[in-house]
N, C-alpha and C positions, 0 to 999 in steps of 0.2 A: 123302405126295405121290405122285401117280400119274404114271408115266412115259408119254411119248408113244410112238407106234409108231416114230418116227424115232430116239428114244433107245434103245429096245429092240433095234432092228435097224439099226445105223449102216451107212454105206457100207463095203463090203468084207465084210460078213457073209454067209456062205453060208446060204441059206434054202430051205425048201419052202413053196410057196404053194398052197393048195387053195381054189378058188372054187366055190361051190355055186350052181346055178341051180335054183330051185324051179319045177316044172312042175305042171300040173293034177293028175296022179295020182302023180307021183314027183319025183325031183330028179336033176340031173346034176352031176357033179364034174369039174373040170378041174384038173390039177396042173402046176405049173411049178417047176423047181429051178434055182437059179443064185446068183450073187453080187449083192447090192444095189449098184446103181450110183448111184441118186439117188432122192430123194423130192421130189415136186412137188405143189403145189396148183394146178390149172388149171381154167379155166372150161369148161363144156360147149358153149358157144355158143348155149345155149337162151335165147331172149329172154323167156320167160314165167316163169322160175324165181324171180324176185324175191329174189335173193341179192345179194351184193356186186356193185355195178355192174350190177344186173339180170341176173346170170348165176348159174347153179348151179355152185359150185366143188366139184370132186371131188379126193380124194387119189389120186395115181398113184405107182406104184412102177416104176422102171426096173430091169430085171433082166437080167444077162448070163448066158446059159446056157453050159454046158460046151463046146458046139460053136461059140461065139462069137456066136450069135444074140442080139440085143437085143430084149427084150419090154417093152412098156409096159402095166402092169396097173392097172385101176381097183380100188381097195381100198374095200370096203363092209362092212356088218354081217355078210354071209355068208362073208367071207374069213377063212381061218385061215392064220397064218404061224408056222412053227416054225424055230428055229435048227438048223443041221446042223453036223456036225464038218468036212465038206468039201462043196463044191458038186457033186462027182461022185457023192455017195452017193445 
């Protein structure tokens, strides 16, 4: 049985999230570190996506960083998530 990302990284888990954006000649990586606050499936608002209720639904991760900042990340195929020993690592 395959576990879902929510089961692998439940609320309260310290994680490092690396998101890769592929560009024409290279790629760019953005890193976020913090505690998992919530997992959400939310629509994009795109009317042409032809998904549930004619919206494209994306998985989002709400992350609380060490300085208290709350970040909402869209999780896709280019996202890497790793468990950490602590959120400040």
